N, C-alpha and C positions, 0 to 999 in steps of 0.2 A: 126525272128519269132520263138515264142515260145509257145507250150499247156502247162497251167498251171495245173495239177492235184494234187486235196488235197483226199488223202484215208484215211479213218477209225481214222482222227486226233480227238484226244478229249485233251483237255486244260483245267486246273483248277487254278485259282489263290488261293495262302495261305490262309487260314482262311476263305475260301468260303464253303457253304455246298453243291453247285452244280457245275458242269463245266460251264465253258461260252460255248466251244465247245464240243459239245458232239457226238463221232464217226462220225464226219462231212465227207461225201462225197460230191466232187464237182469237177467239169472241167471248166476251162474257155479255151475258143478256142483260137487257134493261129491265130493273125491279127484280133480280133474282139474286139469291144466294149463292155465290160460287165459292168452293172450298177447294183450295190448291196445297198440294204437298208433293213431296220428293225428298231426295236425299238432303243430309246437312251440305251447304255449300253448292248447292245445285243451281243456284240462281233464282231463289224466289223471293228474296230480299231485292234484289238488283232490277226484276223485273217490276215489283210494285214501285221502286223508288222511280223506274223510267216512266210507268203509267202517272204517278203524281207529279213528274216534272221536277224530282228532285234530282235526277241525275241528266246531266244533257243528252239529249238523243243523237245516237250515231247517223251518220249518212244513210247507212245501210236499214232501212224499213221505217215503219209510220206507225202512229198510234192515234187513232181517232174515238172522239165523243160523239155518238151520233153524226157521224160522218166528216166533223170539223176536226181537223188536225189541232193535236196538241201544241204544235208549234205556233199555232196561230191566235191561241187561247193568249190575251195577254196576263202577265202575273197578279195584277190586281182583280181579273176575273175569275182566277182559277181555283181559288179557296171556294167559292162557289159551286165549282165544276166537281173538285175531287180535293178529299183529304185524306191523310195518313198516319194511321197510330204504328209510331216504332217498335220493333223488336225490344229496345231497351227505352222505356220511356222518361225516366229520368234525364235523358240528352236531350228531349226535344222540350222540357220546362225553361222558363226564362224567369219568371218571376218566383217570389218568396211563399205565398200561399196559395191555398186551392182557389178561393175566389178572386184572388187576384191574377191567376194565370188565366182563368174563365175570362176574367174581363180582358186581358189584355188580346186574347186569341180573338174577342169579337172585336175590339176596337180595330185591329188590323184588318177587320173585314168592314171597316166603316158602318156597322150597326149603329141605329139611332140609339144615344146615348139613353134617352128614358126608356128605351126599349132593352137594354140588356140586362137590368136586376131581373126582370122577368124570365128572360131567356136564361140565365145563369140558375135561377132556381127550379126552373122546368127539367134542365139538363141534370141537374143534379138529383132532383127528387126521381127521375127518369131511371136512372141509374141504382139508386138507393144508397146515395151518399150524402145526405142532406148534413150528417153528422161531422163530416170532413170539411166542411166550407171554409172554416177559418185555421185548419190546422195548416202547419210548415209542411210544404211537401218534401222537403228533404228529411224528415224525420217520420214520414210514412213509410209503411213496410212497401215491399215489391210488388205485392197485390193491390196494395190502396192505391198505389201510383197508377198501376194500369187501370184501377176502374176510374180514377181522375182524367187520366188520357183518354178514355173512352167517354167520359162526361163531355170533354173538349168537341171531341168530334161530334157528338151528337147538338151539342149547342151553334155548332158551325152549320149544321144543316145542309151539307153539300149533296150533291146529287148522286156521286160515287164516293164508296167509304172503302178504304183499302187496309186493312187489320192485318201486321206481321207479327204471330203469335202471340194473341191479345191475351191467352189463358194461361202462360207459361208459371206464373207466380199464385195462380188463382186457385183456392181450396174449391172441390167437386161440388158441393151445394151452388158456392156463388157462381161457379162455371156454367152450370146448367139455366141458372137465372138470368145470367146477361145473355146467354144464348137464347132464350125466349127473348129477350128485350132486342136484341139484333133481327130476329126474324119479325118483328112489330115495325122495325123500320123499314124492312121490305113488303111486308102485306098490308101496313097502314101508311106507311109514308112515301112507299114507290123509289124506295132508296136501292142503288146496285150496288151490293157488295161481295168485294173479293178477300176472302181471308186465306190465309197463308199459316198451316199447323202441320206438326208432325203427329201431334196425341188427335187421333182421329175418335176419340170417346163422345157418344153421346149427339154426334152431327147427322146419324143416319135418318132421324125423324125429320130433320130441321133442310137442310142443305139441297138445291135444285140439280148442281153439278159438281162433280169432284173430277178435278182434271189434275195430272200428274205432270210435274215437270221433270225431265230426265235427260240427260246427254244433250243440253240445249234446247228440246224439243217439250212442247206440251200435247198431253193426248188427253182428251175427254173419254172418260170410262163408262161403258155402258152400264145399265142398272145392276147387272148381276155381276160384272166386276166390282162395280161399288161396293155393295152387300159382301162380296168376299174381302174387301180390304177392309169394311167396317168390322167386320167377325174378329179380327184380333183385337178388339179394343170393347169388346161387351163383358159386362159387368164381371161374369166367371172369371176373364183373365185377369182382372185387378183385383184380386183376393189375395191374403196373406195367409198361407195354408201351413207354414213351418214355426210361426213365431210361438213361443210358450211365456206363461209368466214367469219371473227370475227365481232361481231357484238358491238353497242357502249355500251352496258347492260354488257359486259364481262369486269372481273377486272383486270387490269394489275398486275403480279407477278414479272416478271424482265423485266427490259426496257431497249435498248440499244439506246444510243444518238450517233449519226453519228460513231455507231459502225464500225471499220474495223478490219481485221484480216491479218498477214502476214504468210511467212514461208519461212526460207532460199532466202531471196530477191524476193520471189515470192508472190504477192497480191492475197489473197483467196477470202476475203471478203471486198469489196469497201465500203467507209463510207456509212451507210444507218442507219435510226431508225427503231429500231425492238422492237415489243410488244411481250412478252410470256404472255399466260393468266392465271389464277388461274383457279383451279378445271378443268381443261379440260384435255383430253389424246391427245398431240400433235405430229404428225411423223415429222421426218426432212428427205427426201431423197436427192439425187444428187449423181453425178459420184464420183468414187472413187478418194480419194486426191484433192477432191474440199473445202475441210476444216471442215467437221461436225463435227469431234471428237475434231478438235482444238477449234471450237466455244464452246463444253462441256469444254472442260478445262480451257477455259477463263471464263465460267459464275460460275465455282467453284475455281477460283483463281488458277489453276494448269498452266496456259500459259498467256502469254503476249497477248494485245490486245490495240488499240488506239480508243479515244472516251471516253464516260461513260457506265458505267453498274450499274444499280440501283438494290436493291432488297427490295418491298415492299416501294419505294419512298428513299432510303437509298443508297449511295454510295458504293458498295461492297468493295472497297479498305480500305475503313474507320469502316468496322464491326469488331469488335475480331472474327478474324479467326476460333477458335474452335466454336463459338456459331453458326456463319454464315455455317459450316460445318453440322451442327446439322441440320439446317433447308434446307440446299440447297445440296445435294448428288449426287455423280457420280458412278453408278456400271460399271466398267471398261469394255471395249471389250473383253478384255482376263481375263476371271475367275481365274484363278491360280495367276493372279498378285494382287489379292484383298484379299486372304486369310492371316491369321495371326497365325490361329495354325494348329496343325498337323491331328485331328480326325474332323469327319463331328460334334459328340457331342459338342466338344470343342468351333469348331466355332459357332455351334447355341447359346451354353451357353454364348460366348462373345455378341453375338447380343442382347441376351435376357436381359444380364446384364444393357445393355445401352439404350433398347429399350421400345417400349411401352408395359408395363406390363398388363394395361387393356385390352387392344385388343387382343394381343397375348399371351393369357393364356396357359400353357403345355396343355391342352387339344387341343386348336386352333393347335397349333403349330404341334402335334402329327397329327390330322386331316389332315394339308397341306403336313405333311411328307409322308403321304399314298397317298395321290393326286397325289405327284409329283414322287410316286414310290420310293421312299427315305428311308421309314421307316426301311426296311432290313440293312440299309446303317451306322445306326448311328454310330457304332464303326470302321468304316472303316477308314482307312488313305485317307486324300482328294485327295491327288493326285495320287491313285490308281484308284480313280472313272474315269468314261468315260468323255468326255470333255462335253455332255450333260448332264451327272448328276452332273457335278460341276457347269454348266449355272445354273440349276436348284437349288441347293444348294445356290449358289450366289444370286440370285434373292429372295429366302426367307430370306437368313440373310438381305438383305436391306430392304425388307418390314417390317420386324422386329423392324429394325431401325425406322423406320416409319416418314421420313423427310418431312416437308411440300412440298418441290419440289423434285422429284426423277428425275435423267436425266439417261436414260438407253441407251447405246452405244451397240447396236447389242443385246439384250437380247434373241433373239431367236436362236442365232447360236448354231450350232451340235442339236437342238431338230427336233425330230421326229414329224408328224404330228398331231398326237393323243397327244404329252406331248405340243404343241403349242396351242392346244385348250385348255388342264386342264390350263395352263399358262394365257391366256387369261380370262379366268372365274375367277381365282384368281386374276388376276391386279383388273378386272371389280369389282369383289365384295370388294376389299381392298380400292381403289379408292372411291368408295360409301361410304363405311363404315366411312371411314377416312377423305373424303373431299380432297384426296391428287392431287398434281397437278404433271403429267407425261407427259413427254417429251422425246421421243424415236425416236432413229436413227434404220432405218432398211432398209437392201435392199430385206428382205424376207418380203412379202407383205399376203401371205396366212393366213386365220384366225384373221386378223386385224379390218376387216371391223364393226365388234360389238362394237370394243373399241374407235377406233380413233375418234376424232370430229373436230380436225384441223388437216391442212395438209400444212407443210411449203415446198417447191421445193427449194433447191441451185442450182443455175446453173448462168454462166457466172457471178460470183462474188456477186450474189446478191440472196437474201432471201425473196421471196414471197409466200403470201399465195394462196392455190388452192381450187377450188371449186370440187364439187363430179365427182367423174369420170363418165363419160357418159354409 
């Protein structure tokens, strides 16, 4: 158990006009579950990395664990004190398989080799992913990777656990189950947990403290203020009330005939006929690892499938690859994997060069940058943006390209609630003006109701259209 105290901490990034953390003071109590929230790009990830010792501490300010300065804890001892799960878990993997990654983490802690197998098994069982033990890490879904990263944190058994958006790609039932596991780490093992999240669903029963990071300062909310924040994420706010079953007057855009998907000798989608409809906003939901992203890769010819896929009645395998890619495009789940340039301005210029010049005029692009709070970041290196800022830039670049069909894989990952509302307004406006077809995978449902018109649920290897949530 350890109390984490941050005192008079100021931190600035090079070439930034204002510090991201400004004379920040906050205490995270020992053995408690503290939730940290705030706007995208507000400094949550920066604060966690500073606490973890992954970013060098500036001269102004201190971070202590039970009164011991972080600077006095040797790197060899630090892993026993504090461990962090990154916002993008794949960036912290080193080995090829799940079991090898856990073994690597424990070996770096100098754990007795004879004790390692039992620790690995216990961590996988605790998170409920024993079936992933021998899987290739890079062939897991985003949600499965997050579960593996969490199992590594459990195996390391550090006193303080830092979690940066740990449920961004996790389906709702699994999210709730993992939350209960984290609470057990607090109540039964005395761990101090500091978790950063934008989606406040399900936390009301579990967290001890809600802290808001804003303008470089942290404020611990009162119980009444905390409940007001949580009220925006109650189940009734997550319902889809406008979706309907497809009607005969809808136009088919993409058609799967006896479409089937598999992965590593696992059946993901049993053969079925599937229609995806033009000019609609379709949401696809389903458990982690069920095949949603695999379906998207098949639709853009980046993955294998069985059966036939057609676009506007033509077999996609027979269409010229470049022309098809301009008509049916995929926004990746990982924003950083999609960028081709160094700065925000360069990435925007590339999209504008090949995009819809008539609609996305310089004036409109500037207005959208302002709405997305990116106008002051155009000269910034993309990879120095926060995950949420990268996601907003990625979405804007994909919209500028204006494909007929845009596939969006977890487009709201890392976005605060206000940013989600802005993104939804932009998507609604652009879809209406350009008559686009949007197909979205999202575990985050808050704020989607006004956009989504059709809902496909992937469950038990079948995709089925759903009616409105009662």
